[in-house]
C-alpha positions in Angstrom: -9.0 -10.8 -41.2 -5.5 -12.1 -42.6 -3.1 -14.1 -40.6 -0.6 -11.4 -40.5 -2.9 -8.9 -39.0 -4.1 -11.5 -36.6 -0.4 -12.4 -35.6 0.4 -8.8 -35.1 -2.6 -8.1 -33.0 -1.9 -11.1 -30.6 1.8 -10.2 -30.3 0.8 -6.6 -29.4 -1.7 -7.8 -26.8 0.9 -10.1 -25.2 3.3 -7.4 -25.1 0.8 -5.1 -23.3 0.1 -7.9 -20.9 3.7 -8.2 -20.2 4.2 -4.6 -19.7 1.3 -4.6 -17.3 2.6 -7.4 -15.3 6.1 -5.8 -14.9 4.6 -2.5 -13.9 2.6 -4.4 -11.2 5.6 -6.1 -9.8 7.5 -2.7 -9.7 4.5 -1.2 -7.8 4.5 -4.1 -5.5 8.3 -3.8 -4.8 7.9 -0.1 -4.2 4.8 -0.9 -1.7 7.0 -3.4 0.2 9.7 -0.8 0.7 7.3 1.9 1.8 5.6 -0.6 4.2 9.0 -1.5 5.7 9.8 2.2 6.3 6.3 2.8 7.7 6.9 -0.1 10.1 10.2 1.3 11.2 8.5 4.9 11.8 5.6 3.3 13.8 8.2 1.3 16.0 10.0 4.7 16.7 6.9 6.5 17.6 5.9 3.9 20.4 9.2 4.6 22.1 10.5 7.7 20.5 13.2 8.3 23.1 14.8 4.8 23.2 18.5 4.7 22.4 18.8 8.5 21.9 20.6 9.1 25.3 23.3 7.2 27.1 25.5 7.6 30.1 29.2 7.4 29.6 31.5 6.8 32.6 35.3 7.3 32.1 
């Protein structure tokens, strides 16, 4: 195998690895956002009526 082909192959492998890492980071960020939303929903389901009604005296 010549040097140029080896260099190109290694470069493409490095690029594929970089893209894979970037996609994993994006997926992790999305999962963190989804987990935060799920946590808020679970908190509301424990006390679903807290804060929805209030008395006003004028």
